[in-house]
C-alpha positions as CSV (number, residue, x, y, z in Angstrom):
1,M,-10.9,-18.5,2.7
2,N,-12.8,-16.8,0.2
3,S,-12.4,-16.9,-3.7
4,K,-10.8,-13.7,-3.6
5,G,-8.3,-15.0,-1.0
6,Q,-7.7,-18.0,-2.6
7,F,-7.1,-16.1,-6.0
8,S,-4.7,-13.5,-4.3
9,I,-2.3,-16.8,-3.1
10,I,-2.7,-18.4,-6.4
11,A,-1.3,-15.4,-8.0
12,A,1.6,-14.8,-5.5
13,L,2.4,-18.8,-6.2
14,L,2.5,-17.9,-10.2
15,V,5.1,-15.0,-9.0
16,A,7.1,-17.8,-7.1
17,I,7.0,-19.7,-10.2
18,I,8.6,-16.6,-12.5
19,L,10.8,-15.6,-9.7
20,I,12.3,-19.2,-9.6
21,A,12.4,-19.4,-13.4
22,A,14.6,-16.2,-13.3
23,V,17.1,-17.0,-10.8
24,M,17.4,-20.6,-13.0
25,T,18.1,-18.5,-16.2
26,T,20.4,-15.8,-14.6
27,Y,22.5,-18.9,-13.2
28,S,22.8,-20.7,-16.4
29,A,23.9,-17.2,-18.3
30,I,26.6,-16.9,-15.6
31,R,27.6,-20.6,-16.0
32,Y,27.5,-20.8,-19.4
33,S,28.7,-17.4,-20.5
34,P,31.0,-17.3,-23.6
35,L,33.6,-15.3,-21.5
36,Q,34.0,-18.5,-18.9
37,D,37.3,-19.0,-20.8
38,Q,38.6,-15.4,-19.6
39,P,40.5,-14.7,-16.5
40,Q,37.8,-12.5,-15.0
41,V,35.0,-15.5,-15.3
42,L,33.7,-15.9,-11.8
43,S,34.8,-19.1,-9.8
44,A,32.2,-21.6,-9.0
45,I,32.4,-20.3,-5.5
46,D,31.7,-16.9,-6.9
47,E,28.5,-18.1,-8.9
48,T,26.9,-19.6,-6.2
49,N,27.0,-16.9,-3.9
50,L,25.7,-14.5,-6.7
51,A,23.1,-17.3,-7.1
52,L,22.4,-17.3,-3.1
53,K,22.0,-13.3,-3.4
54,Q,19.9,-13.4,-6.4
55,I,17.5,-16.0,-4.4
56,L,17.4,-14.3,-1.5
57,G,16.2,-11.0,-3.3
58,F,13.3,-13.1,-5.0
59,T,12.7,-14.3,-1.5
60,V,12.1,-11.1,0.3
61,G,9.9,-10.1,-2.7
62,Y,7.7,-13.3,-2.3
63,Y,7.6,-13.0,1.1
64,G,6.1,-9.7,0.5
65,S,3.5,-10.8,-2.0
66,V,2.2,-13.0,0.1
67,L,1.9,-10.6,3.4
68,K,0.3,-8.0,1.3
69,V,-3.0,-10.1,0.4
70,T,-2.9,-11.9,3.7
71,G,-1.7,-9.9,6.5
72,N,-0.2,-13.1,8.2
73,A,3.4,-12.7,8.8
74,S,3.9,-16.3,10.0
75,Y,2.0,-18.1,6.9
76,A,3.8,-15.7,4.8
77,R,7.4,-16.8,6.2
78,T,6.5,-20.5,5.7
79,L,5.8,-20.1,2.2
80,A,8.7,-17.9,1.4
81,T,10.9,-20.5,3.4
82,N,9.6,-23.5,1.1
83,Y,10.1,-21.0,-1.8
84,L,13.6,-20.2,-0.8
85,R,14.2,-24.2,-0.6
86,S,13.0,-24.6,-4.0
87,G,15.7,-22.3,-5.3
88,L,18.4,-23.9,-3.7
89,N,17.1,-27.0,-5.6
90,N,17.1,-25.6,-8.6
91,I,20.8,-24.4,-8.2
92,G,21.5,-28.5,-8.0
93,D,19.4,-29.4,-10.9
94,I,21.4,-26.8,-12.9
95,R,24.9,-28.1,-12.2
96,P,24.7,-31.6,-10.5
97,E,28.1,-32.7,-11.5
98,W,29.1,-29.8,-8.8
99,G,27.0,-32.0,-6.0
100,P,26.0,-28.7,-4.3
101,S,24.1,-29.1,-0.7
102,F,23.3,-26.5,1.4
103,N,22.4,-25.7,5.3
104,V,20.3,-22.6,5.9
105,T,21.5,-21.4,9.3
106,T,19.7,-18.6,9.7
107,L,16.8,-16.8,7.1
108,A,15.5,-13.6,8.9
109,L,12.7,-11.8,6.7
110,S,11.0,-8.5,7.8
111,T,8.9,-5.3,6.6
112,N,7.8,-2.1,7.6
113,W,5.0,-0.8,5.8
114,F,2.2,2.3,5.7
115,T,5.1,4.4,7.1
116,N,7.1,7.4,5.7
117,T,10.2,5.1,6.5
118,S,8.9,1.9,5.2
119,Y,11.5,-0.9,4.1
120,S,11.6,-4.9,3.4
121,T,14.6,-6.7,4.2
122,G,15.9,-10.0,4.5
123,N,19.5,-11.8,5.7
124,I,20.6,-15.3,5.3
125,T,23.7,-17.2,6.6
126,I,23.9,-20.7,4.9
127,K,26.9,-23.4,4.9
128,Y,27.3,-25.3,1.6
129,D,29.6,-28.0,-0.1
130,L,30.1,-28.3,-3.6
131,T,31.2,-32.0,-3.3
132,G,32.0,-32.7,-6.9
133,L,34.8,-29.8,-7.0
134,G,36.0,-30.8,-3.7
135,V,34.8,-27.8,-2.1
136,Y,33.6,-28.0,1.5
137,G,32.3,-25.9,4.4
138,I,31.6,-22.8,2.6
139,N,30.0,-20.5,5.1
140,Y,28.2,-17.1,3.3
141,A,26.1,-14.5,4.5
142,T,24.0,-11.7,2.6
143,S,21.4,-9.6,2.7
144,C,18.7,-7.6,0.4
145,R,17.2,-4.6,1.5
146,L,14.6,-1.8,-0.1
147,D,14.1,1.3,1.8
148,V,11.2,3.9,1.0
149,N,11.5,7.2,2.6
150,I,8.8,9.8,2.0
151,S,10.0,14.0,2.5
152,P,8.1,16.6,2.8
153,S,7.2,18.3,-0.7
154,N,6.4,21.5,-1.7
155,S,3.6,20.7,-3.7
156,T,0.5,19.0,-2.8
157,S,0.4,17.6,-6.3
158,Q,3.6,16.0,-6.0
159,A,5.2,12.8,-4.0
160,R,9.0,13.5,-3.3
161,L,10.8,10.1,-2.1
162,T,14.5,8.4,-1.6
163,I,14.9,5.0,-2.5
164,L,17.9,3.0,-1.3
165,K,19.2,-0.6,-1.8
166,D,21.4,-3.0,-0.3
167,E,23.8,-1.2,2.1
168,N,22.2,2.4,1.5
169,E,22.9,2.3,-2.2
170,P,20.8,5.0,-4.0
171,L,18.5,3.1,-6.2
172,I,18.3,5.3,-9.3
173,N,16.8,3.2,-12.2
174,L,13.4,2.6,-11.6
175,G,10.6,3.9,-14.0
176,Q,6.8,4.8,-13.9
177,R,6.2,0.9,-14.0
178,N,8.2,0.2,-10.6
179,F,5.5,2.9,-8.3
180,D,1.9,2.0,-7.8
181,F,-0.2,4.8,-5.9
182,Y,-3.1,3.9,-3.9
183,R,-6.0,5.3,-5.1
184,Y,-9.5,4.9,-3.4
185,I,-12.6,4.3,-5.4
186,Y,-15.7,5.3,-3.2
187,A,-18.2,4.1,-5.6
188,N,-17.6,0.2,-4.7
189,S,-15.4,0.7,-1.6
190,T,-12.3,-0.8,-3.3
191,W,-8.6,0.5,-3.6
192,E,-7.1,0.0,-7.0
193,L,-3.4,0.6,-8.1
194,I,-2.5,3.3,-10.3
195,N,1.4,4.0,-12.4
196,P,2.5,7.9,-12.4
197,T,2.5,9.9,-15.3
198,N,5.7,11.6,-14.8
199,L,8.6,11.2,-12.5
200,T,12.4,12.8,-12.1
201,S,15.0,10.7,-10.6
202,Y,18.2,12.3,-9.0
203,A,21.7,10.8,-8.6
204,N,21.2,10.8,-4.6
205,G,18.2,8.0,-5.4
206,T,15.3,10.6,-4.8
207,Y,12.4,10.7,-6.9
208,S,10.1,13.8,-7.8
209,I,6.5,12.1,-8.7
210,N,3.2,13.8,-10.1
211,L,0.6,12.0,-7.6
212,P,-2.4,10.6,-10.1
213,S,-5.7,12.2,-10.4
214,G,-7.6,11.4,-7.2
215,V,-4.6,10.4,-4.9
216,P,-4.4,13.0,-1.7
217,G,-1.4,15.1,-1.5
218,D,-1.4,14.9,2.1
219,S,-2.4,11.2,2.4
220,Y,-1.2,9.1,-0.1
221,M,-0.1,5.6,-0.1
222,L,2.4,4.1,-2.5
223,Q,3.8,0.3,-3.4
224,V,7.5,0.2,-4.8
225,E,8.9,-3.1,-6.8
226,D,12.6,-3.1,-7.7
227,S,13.7,-5.5,-10.0
228,R,13.9,-8.4,-8.1
229,G,10.5,-8.3,-7.1
230,I,11.1,-6.7,-3.7
231,V,8.3,-4.8,-2.6
232,V,7.6,-2.0,-0.2
233,T,4.5,0.1,0.9
234,A,5.2,3.3,2.2
235,S,2.9,6.0,3.2
236,A,2.7,9.7,3.9
237,F,0.8,9.5,7.2
238,S,0.5,6.3,9.8
239,R,-2.6,8.0,12.0
240,Y,-5.9,10.1,11.4
241,T,-7.1,12.3,13.5
242,A,-10.8,13.6,14.0
243,T,-11.6,16.9,16.4
244,L,-15.1,16.5,17.2
245,T,-18.1,18.9,17.9
246,W,-20.8,18.0,20.4
247,D,-24.2,18.7,19.9
248,G,-25.4,21.3,22.8
249,N,-28.2,18.7,24.0
250,Y,-25.7,15.7,24.2
251,S,-22.9,17.5,26.0
252,T,-25.3,18.0,29.1
253,I,-25.1,14.3,29.7
254,P,-21.1,14.0,29.8
255,N,-21.1,10.1,31.2
256,E,-23.2,8.5,28.6
257,N,-21.3,6.8,25.9
258,M,-22.3,6.1,22.5
259,V,-20.9,3.4,20.3
260,V,-19.6,4.4,17.0
261,E,-18.7,2.9,13.9
262,L,-15.6,3.3,11.5
263,L,-16.2,2.1,8.2
264,Q,-13.3,1.5,5.8
265,N,-14.5,4.4,3.6
266,G,-14.2,6.6,6.2
267,T,-17.8,7.0,7.2
268,M,-18.8,7.3,10.7
269,R,-22.0,6.0,12.4
270,W,-24.2,6.0,15.6
271,L,-26.9,4.0,15.7
272,G,-27.1,3.3,12.1
273,Q,-26.8,6.8,11.2
274,N,-23.6,8.5,9.2
275,L,-22.6,11.8,11.6
276,T,-21.6,15.0,9.9
277,L,-18.0,15.7,8.8
278,T,-16.7,18.9,8.3
279,Q,-14.1,17.2,6.1
280,P,-13.8,14.6,3.2
281,A,-13.9,11.6,4.4
282,S,-10.5,9.5,4.6
283,P,-10.5,5.9,3.8
284,I,-8.6,3.3,6.4
285,P,-5.5,1.5,4.6
286,P,-5.3,-1.9,3.4
287,I,-3.0,-2.8,6.7
288,A,-3.2,-6.0,8.9
289,V,-6.0,-5.8,11.5
290,K,-3.6,-6.4,14.4
291,A,-1.4,-3.1,13.7
292,L,-4.1,-1.0,14.7
293,H,-4.8,1.1,17.9
294,V,-7.1,3.9,18.9
295,N,-6.8,6.9,21.0
296,Q,-8.9,9.4,22.5
297,T,-8.1,13.2,23.8
298,L,-10.4,14.4,26.6
299,I,-11.5,17.7,26.7
300,S,-9.1,18.0,30.1
301,G,-6.4,17.2,27.8
302,V,-5.5,13.6,28.8
303,N,-4.8,11.3,25.8
304,R,-5.3,7.7,26.3
305,E,-5.8,4.5,24.3
306,V,-8.9,3.3,24.3
307,P,-10.8,-0.5,23.8
308,F,-11.9,-1.2,20.3
309,Q,-13.2,-4.2,18.3
310,V,-12.8,-5.0,14.6
311,E,-15.9,-6.5,13.1
312,D,-16.7,-8.6,9.9
313,W,-19.5,-7.4,8.3
314,A,-21.3,-8.6,4.9
315,S,-23.8,-7.0,2.3
316,E,-22.4,-3.8,2.7
317,Y,-22.6,-3.5,6.3
318,R,-25.8,-4.8,7.0
319,I,-25.2,-8.2,7.9
320,P,-23.1,-8.4,10.8
321,L,-20.4,-11.6,11.1
322,G,-18.6,-11.5,14.1
323,M,-15.0,-10.6,14.9
324,T,-12.4,-9.9,12.5
325,S,-9.3,-11.9,12.8
326,N,-6.4,-10.3,13.5
327,T,-4.4,-11.2,10.4
328,T,-7.0,-10.1,8.3
329,V,-5.9,-6.9,6.2
330,F,-8.6,-4.4,6.6
331,G,-11.0,-3.9,3.7
332,N,-14.5,-2.9,2.8
333,K,-15.9,-5.7,5.1
334,Q,-14.6,-4.8,8.4
335,M,-15.2,-1.8,10.8
336,I,-13.8,-0.5,13.9
337,V,-16.1,0.1,16.9
338,F,-15.7,2.1,19.9
339,L,-17.0,4.2,22.4
340,M,-17.1,7.8,23.1
341,N,-18.8,10.5,25.3
342,S,-19.0,14.2,25.3
343,Q,-15.9,14.5,27.4
344,V,-13.8,13.3,24.3
345,S,-12.7,16.1,22.0
346,K,-11.0,13.9,19.3
347,F,-9.8,10.6,18.8
348,T,-6.9,9.1,16.7
349,I,-7.0,6.0,14.2
350,W,-3.1,4.7,14.4
351,W,-1.0,1.7,13.3
352,N,2.2,0.0,13.7
353,G,3.5,-1.0,10.3
354,S,5.7,-3.8,11.6
355,D,4.8,-7.1,10.3
356,D,5.7,-8.2,13.6
357,A,3.2,-6.4,15.5
358,A,1.8,-7.5,18.3
359,Q,-2.3,-6.5,18.2
360,T,-2.8,-4.6,21.5
361,P,-4.6,-6.1,24.7
362,L,-7.5,-3.4,24.1
363,A,-8.4,-4.7,20.7
């Protein structure tokens, strides 16, 4: 793993430490509240259930933080499961006299990102005992979820979103710091995250947000993070389509294939030369390589998915390194390579936003 990847994992682990500390602080605050002598104070079981739900929310957030930097759902689930167990151990450390013990029956974590209906969610069923209180065999099931739905906007300078949390409850208390738009920096071929400067929220969970400078109105992406640390990356689009115009000389050789290289910044190359684009290039989002697909439409109208490969390169695409792992997050060291001929009228790059997306056998 390169140094950037190592740094990202370390950052994710630091997030885990912070979140576990938050669980401990919240749990302690509940238990030792000065209201504990009042009738409305939560029972030990209620307190435990609340702590379990909070830990699940932080676990979903941690899962997303690892998935974002690695693209590897299996690895992210392993780390998130370990993180959950650490949280359960901390409950026991806070109130050892309760003698809590936990048995996780099921833990399901999933995301669907980079679409206009994106979400992150987690479900857990758990059985526990509080032996110090003579309580045994408590079964508890809960879930945590964050949905971000992008709606069409009447303005090319504004995004319109609906944000929901558990049980489709509108989430209305998010501020500018909860939103990060992706802005592509062509000078160094990297993505940066930038907060919006103005937003308006409504009681139904709808937000109208002014797009930051440099973020296109028809193809924007943004990250939303709630107070639990649950992250969702949503996108106003989930495909790019390019319409082709063939040179008259080349169109006389209809079956002669050319190898097209599509770089992260949207540049298309043939034999090392950049192809002419009539519209500004659109960069490829930072998604897991396994999610990618390539379709072509022939001049006859036939649409078909076609073979392609994703390659690793170094030194600004001058040194080939081989094939890309399917869990790699597509970046400025990858390119999509496929064949085309003059019978192709357009091609489409599209992606499956699910963390459990299976790589197409055509890749």
